[in-house]
N, C-alpha and C positions, 0 to 999 in steps of 0.2 A: 153231948153225945148220948145222954140218958134216954132222950126221946127216940133216938135211932135204935138203941138197944131194945126198948120196949116194943117198938114197931117190928123189929126183927123177930122177937119172941112171938108176937101175935101172928106174924106171917107163917112162922115155922109150925105153930100149933093149930092154925086154922084148918078147916076141912079142905080148903083149896090150897093144899101145900104144893111145893114146887113140882113134884112128879105128876100130880094130878093136873096141874096147869099145862105141863108139857103134853100129856095125853090129850087134853082138851084141844090144845093148839093143833096137834097132828090131825084131829078129826075135822078141822075147818078147811076152807079153801080161800084163796086170795080173792077179794072182791072190791078192793079199794083202788081208786085212781090216785095219780100223783098228788092232786089237790087235796084229796081226802087224807092221804098219808101226812101231808104237811099240817092239816088241821088237827089230825090225831096227835101229832108230835107236839103241837102247841098245848093241847089239852093235858097230855101226860106231863109235860114240863111244868105246867102250872100246879098240877096236883103234887108233883114231887117237891116243888118249892115250898108248898104249904106243909108237907110232911117233915122235911128235913131242914128247911131254913138255911142258916149259915153253915151247917155241917157239910153241905155240898162243897163249900170252898175250903173248909178247914180239914176235912177228913177224906178228901178225894184220893189220897194215896194209901188209905187204910184198907187192907184187903177185906176185912170183915164188913166194913161199911160198903164197899163196892158190891159184895155179895148180897147184902141187905137191899141195896139199891136195885139190883137186878131182879130180885124176887118181888120188890114193890112194883116195878114196871109190869111184871107178869100179872100181878094181882089187879092192877089198874086195867089192863087189857081184858081180863076176865070180867071185871065189873062193868066195863063198857060193852061187853059181848062183841068184841072185835072179831071179825071173820077173816083172819089171816091164816094161810097154810103154814105148815111146820117150818119150811126153810125161810119163807117170807117173814114169819113171826120172829124167828131167831135173828134174821138180819135186822129187823126193826129194833129189837131189844139191844143188839150190839150197837146199832147206829145211835140210839138214844143214850146209851152209856158213853159212847165216844163224844157225843154232842154235849152232854152235861158235865162229865168228868174229864173230858179230854179236848181234842181239837177237831171234833166233828169228822167229816169224811176223810180228812187227811191224817187222822190219828195213826193208821197203820204205816203211813209213810214216815211220820215222826219217829215211830218205834223201829223203823228199818235202819240198822246201823251201816248198811252198805251204801246208803245214799249220802251225797254231799250237799245236795241242794233240792229244795222244793219250790216250785213256782206256780202260784195260782193266778191265772190270767182270766179274770172274770169267773162266773159260776160254772162255765162249761168246759174250761180247759185247765188241766193241772199237769204240769210237766215235772219231771225229775231229772237229776243228773246222777248217773252211776258210772264209775270208771271213766269220768271225763266226757261222757256222751249224754246228750239230751234225749229224753224219751217222753212221748205223750202218753199219759195214763188214761184209763177209762173212768176215772173218778170225776164226779160232778157234784156241784152244790145245788140244792133245790131252787135257789134264787140268789139275786145279787144281795138281798138283805141278809141271807144266811152267811155270806162271806163277810159282810159288814159286822154282823154280830160276833163272828170269830175274831175279827180285828179288835173289837171292843173288849172281848174276853181276854185277849193277850195283853193289851196295853193298860186296861183298867186297873189291875192290881199294882201297876207301877206308878200310878198317879198321873198317867198321861191320857190324852184323848185324841181322837181322829175325827174331825168334823170339817165343815166348810171353812172355818177360820184357820184350821191346821190340817190340811188334807194329806200331808205327809207325816209319817211317824216312824221312828226307829225304836226298837225294843229288843229284849232278849227273852228266851224261854228259860225255865228253871234249870235246864241242862246246859245252859250257856250258848245255845244256838242263837245266831243273830237274825233278827226279823226286821224287814222293811215293808211298810204297807202304804198304799195310796188309794184315795177314793175320789169320787166326783168333787169338784168339777175338773180336776186335772187328769184323772184316770178315765179316759173316754169310754173304754169298754170294761171298766173295773167293777168292783174294787179289785186291786192287785195285792198279792202277798208274796214276798220272797223270803224263804227261810234258808240261811246258810248254816249247815250243820257241822258240828265238830265231833269227831269220833271220841269215844270214851277211852280208847287205848292211847297210852302215852308213847309217841313216836320218838325214836332216837335217830341220830345221823346215820347209824348203820342200816336203818330201814331204807334210807335213800339209796344205798348201794344195792340192797336186795331188790328194790323196785326198778333199778336201772335209771335212777334219777341223778346219780352222781357216781364218781369213781372212788375207789378206796383212798387214793392219794388226795383227792379233794377233801374227803371227810377227815383224814388225818391232819391236813393242813388247817381246816376250820377248827378242829378240837384244839390244836396248838394256839390258834389265834385267840380263842376264848380264854385259855389258860394264861396267855401272855398279856391279857388285858388290852387287846386292840379294840378300837372303836369301829363297830361294824354297822353298815347300812344295808338292809335287805331291800332290794328293789324288785318290782314286778308289776304286772298288769292285774286287773280285776280278776279274782278267782284263780290266781296263779299259785297260791299256797304260801303267801308271805307270812301270815300269822303262824301257820304250822311250822314253818322253818324257823321263825323267831323263837317259838317254844322249844324246838329241838336244840337250838344254839344255847338258849338260856339254861338248859339242863346241865351244861358243863361248867357253869359258874361255881366257884368255890363255895361250899356250904357255909363257911364262916363269914361270907360277904354280906353286908347290909345292902339290900336291894329295894328300890322304890319303883313301882310300875305305874304308868299313867296311860289310861285308855279312854277312848270315846265310848266303847261298849266292852265291858270286861270279858276277855276271851283267853288271856294268858293263864297258863297253869304251871307256875313255877313251883318246884319241889323243895327249894331251900327253906330252912326254918325261919330265917330273918328276912321276911318280905312284907312291905307295906304296899297295899294296893289302893289306887285312887281311880275313880271313874268320873268322867264329865257328866254334867247334868243339864238337860235342856230347860228352857224357860217354862214356868208354870202357866196355868190357864190365863193369867193376867199379863203374860209376857215378861215376867220378872223372875229373878232367881237363877238365871242361867250361870253355870260354871263351865268355862271353856278349857280345852286342853292346855292352852297357853297359861291360863291361871294356875293350873295344877303343876305344870312344869316349873314355873317360877316358885311356887310353894314348896315343891319337892326339893329344890336346891337349898332351901333353908333348913332342911332336916338332916343334913350331913350324910347323904347316901354315899356308899362306895361306888355303886353303879346305878344308873337310871335306865330303865327299859320303857320306851314309849311305843305303844301299840302301832300307831301310824301318825306320820307328820303330814299335815294337810295345809297349814297356813303359817301365820306369823310365829308360831311356836318353834319353827325350824331354827330361827336365830337364837332363841334361848337354849335349845338343845345343843346347837353347835358351840355356843359359849360354854356350856357345861362340859362338853367333851374337851374343850380347850383349857379348862381350869381345874384339872385334878380329878375328874370323874372318869378315869380311863376304864375301858371295858364296857362302855355303855352301848346299848343296842336300840335300833329303831327300824321302821320300815317306811316306804313311800311308793307311790305309783309312778312307774316309768317303764319304758320298753327296752332300755339299755342303760348301762352305767353312765355313758356320756349324757344321755337325756336326763338321768337322775341329777347330775351336777347342774344342768341348766334349770331344772325344775326347782332345785333347792335355792338357787339364786333368786328365782321369781318369788318363792315362798318367803324368803328373808325380807324381800321388799314389802311384803304384806304386813310386816311387823310395824310399819309406819316410821321406821328410822330412816333419816335422810343420809344414807351412807353411799359412797361411790361404789360402783361395781367391783373395782379392784379390791376394796376393803372386804367386801362380802366374799369374793373368791378366795382371798387370803385366809379368811376365817374357815371356809369350807376345806381348803387344802390343809390347814393346820389341824383340823378337828377329826377328819375321817381317815382311817387307815385302809379299810377295805370296803368295797361294794360287792355284794353277792347278788347276782341277778338270777331270779327264778322265773321260768316262763312256762306257760301252758301251750303246748304245741298243737299242730293241726289235728292230730289223732286223739287229743284230749289228755295225753300224758303230760306230766309236769317234770321238768328237769332243771337242774342248776346249770345255766348256760354260760355264765361267766363268774369267775372270782377275780376281781380287778383291784389292783393296788392304786391308791392315790399317791402319785409321786411328788407333786408340788407345783410351783409356778416359776416362770421365768427361765433365766439362763441356766441356773443350777439344775433344775429339773430336766431341761433339754439335754444338758451334758450327760446326765445319768442315762438318758435314753439313747444317747449317741446321735442326737440331732444337731446338724450344723446351723440350721435356721430355727429361730424360736420367736414366740410372741410373749411379751412381758405379762399380759393379763389373762393368760389361758391356764386353766388347771389341767395338768398333764396326767394321763392315766396309762396304766400298763396292765394288760391281761396276764394273769399267772396261769390260770386254767380256763378252758372253754370247751363247749360242746360244738362239734362240727357235724352238721347234718349232711349225709351223703345221698339220701333218697328215701324211698318208702318200699316196704315189702309188699307182697301180693295181697296181704290183708289190710293194707292202708296204714300200717304202723310206721312211724318215723324210724329211720335207720341212721345211725351216726356213731360218733366216737368222742369220748372225753380225752382231751389232749393237754399236755403242758406246753407252754409257748417257748420255753427255754429261758425265760426271764427269771433271774434270781431275785426274789423280793427283798426290798430294803428292810422289811420287818424281821428278817432272820436275826439281825442283831438283837432285837428286842426279845425274840424267842430265847436266844442263848443267855440273855441276862436273867431270864426266868428259869434257867436250867433245862430248856427244851431244845433238843438237837435233832433236826430232821435230816435224813440222808440227802446229800447233794443230788443224787440220781433222780430224786423225785421231780426235779425241775428240768430234767433233760428234755429237749424238744422231741416231739413225737410226730411221726408222719401219719397222715390220715389214710 
């Protein structure tokens, strides 16, 4: 950093100080084409790399360094006698700062905390998601190569690469945002970048009530379920908010509990003091060294956790997770992709088969029925809102489960479910927003006995059936 400090002093003391550079800039007029701007950017970048070297990477979050960098860019423009007008010059300097120290043209979007997703579809289309709605922005990249350079900038520090041999790559930003990128030959109009952002604010289940995503009774029931150490599976489609809900649920775990988290890409933000976090690792450039979710789940079981929290179940690790839930790790949590609780059960069976164990379907279903207490379904509705649409109890299998549900006929190898709460959509209002009601089905859950064994007593009226 000494070199940067000396350069900063030289810039501050030179005759072309910052204010004089600004006055010089205002006296000029824009005379550069797009191609010339791109060539100028290349020249400025090369000079800055010579001036600052590795400081660009190590000091990018240092305020003084960023100020020195800005004044250095101004000095280079003066040395090059660049004829850019005041506003164009200011925009160029800001773009260069974003390009070198940030994420280029999309840096303002990355900084915008109201956005939940950023989608770069080639150099000329950048979409955002705000309040569940997609919008096309006016942001553009100079070229496809500029998008590819941004991908390299994101994945490079993580020891990953994105090239013809590995045209898909997953990574995360320093703030925890999830990044997926694709290039040629599979991205036909690419390169493509998708950034799933996670807000800095820590949400609670009460926030779901305030946003109309759940009823107070549902939230009270879920809090009790966490405290009573029920095994909970959060189900939902892509972008429905499974990870956010999992974070909220995990916040109610007893602080004295030993928790191990396993994730494909670290996103969970548990607040308890005794948490061990594990993250899967992709293969290196030689195709070796991959550590999969299933490996980490098996490893986590050897470390005597009280609870295991798995970010998302996608394959054979489902069987290991279910076995953990069945063998003394009560209160474990995980998520999976499905559009309904019933579909989640079916997908779990399929994922268990991916473990390579030659087990009959009945044995797998018995494992599922014995491991999971609740399935919480969260959905993204047509208007972009996200709601908890089902809180469903896993009753069991066979005759005993059918009798609990009052069924005369039953199937021996079916996992029976019963909704406790659900969201019933009744229509849309004049603004296109979904209108509906959260209702209790009238089913008194079996887990009430477990609640009471933990000293948790919920009012019986909470489960009285409601009319829509």
